C-alpha positions as CSV (number, residue, x, y, z in Angstrom):
1,M,48.2,-39.3,-60.9
2,D,49.0,-40.2,-64.5
3,R,46.3,-40.6,-67.2
4,S,46.4,-44.4,-67.3
5,T,46.1,-44.7,-63.5
6,L,43.3,-42.4,-63.4
7,S,41.5,-44.2,-66.3
8,R,42.0,-47.5,-64.5
9,N,40.5,-46.2,-61.3
10,L,37.6,-44.5,-63.0
11,A,36.6,-47.5,-65.2
12,P,34.8,-49.5,-62.4
13,L,33.1,-46.4,-61.1
14,A,31.8,-45.6,-64.6
15,A,30.7,-49.3,-65.1
16,Q,28.6,-49.0,-61.9
17,G,27.1,-45.8,-63.1
18,W,28.6,-43.7,-60.3
19,V,30.6,-41.4,-62.5
20,D,30.1,-40.2,-66.1
21,V,33.1,-39.7,-68.4
22,S,32.5,-37.7,-71.5
23,V,34.6,-35.8,-74.0
24,G,35.8,-32.4,-72.8
25,A,36.0,-29.1,-74.5
26,D,39.2,-30.3,-76.2
27,P,38.7,-33.7,-77.9
28,R,41.9,-35.0,-76.1
29,S,40.4,-34.2,-72.7
30,R,37.7,-35.9,-70.7
31,S,35.1,-34.4,-68.3
32,I,34.2,-36.5,-65.3
33,S,31.1,-35.9,-63.2
34,V,29.6,-37.8,-60.3
35,T,26.1,-39.2,-61.1
36,A,23.1,-39.1,-58.8
37,A,23.7,-42.8,-58.1
38,G,27.4,-41.9,-57.3
39,R,26.2,-39.3,-54.8
40,R,24.0,-41.8,-53.2
41,K,26.8,-44.4,-52.9
42,L,29.2,-41.8,-51.5
43,K,26.6,-40.8,-49.0
44,A,26.2,-44.4,-47.9
45,A,30.0,-45.1,-47.8
46,L,31.0,-42.1,-46.0
47,P,29.9,-43.1,-42.5
48,L,31.6,-46.5,-43.0
49,W,34.8,-44.8,-44.0
50,R,34.7,-42.6,-41.0
51,K,34.1,-45.6,-38.7
52,A,37.1,-47.4,-40.3
53,Q,39.3,-44.3,-39.7
54,C,38.1,-44.1,-36.2
55,E,39.0,-47.7,-35.6
56,I,42.5,-47.3,-37.1
57,E,43.1,-44.3,-34.9
58,S,41.9,-46.1,-31.8
59,M,44.3,-49.0,-32.5
60,L,47.3,-46.9,-33.5
61,G,46.6,-43.7,-31.6
62,A,46.2,-40.3,-33.1
63,T,49.9,-39.4,-32.9
64,S,50.9,-42.6,-34.8
65,V,48.3,-41.9,-37.4
66,G,49.5,-38.4,-37.9
67,E,53.1,-39.6,-38.2
68,L,52.0,-42.2,-40.8
69,H,50.3,-39.5,-42.8
70,R,53.3,-37.1,-42.7
71,E,55.7,-40.1,-43.7
72,I,53.4,-40.9,-46.7
73,E,53.4,-37.2,-47.7
74,R,57.3,-37.1,-47.4
75,A,57.6,-40.3,-49.5
76,L,55.2,-39.0,-52.2
77,A,57.2,-35.7,-52.3
78,A,60.4,-37.7,-52.9
79,L,59.1,-39.6,-55.8
80,P,60.2,-38.3,-59.2
81,V,57.5,-36.7,-61.4
82,P,57.6,-38.2,-64.9
83,S,58.7,-35.6,-67.5
84,G,55.8,-33.9,-69.1
85,R,53.5,-34.5,-66.2
86,R,52.3,-31.9,-63.7
87,P,52.4,-32.8,-60.0
C-alpha cells in the first residue's frame, strides 16, 4: 500500500481515536498504534465481520469463496509495483 493510500485509510481511524499516529524514530516516518478505544471497537466489530464472512460463504459456497480469494491474489500479484516502492 502506498503512503497516500495508507494515510487516507488511517485518517478516519485517528479522527475517531482508534489509532494514534506519531512521528517515528526518523522524522520522515510515522509510528501507528491502536488505542484502547480502537481495541474495544475491534473487539465489538470482529464478531460482526465473522458473521458477514459466514453469510457470504453460505451464499457462494466455500469453494467459490476460496476461488475468489485466489483470483484476487493472482490479480494483485499481476499489478505493477510503482518504482521506489516495496511490495
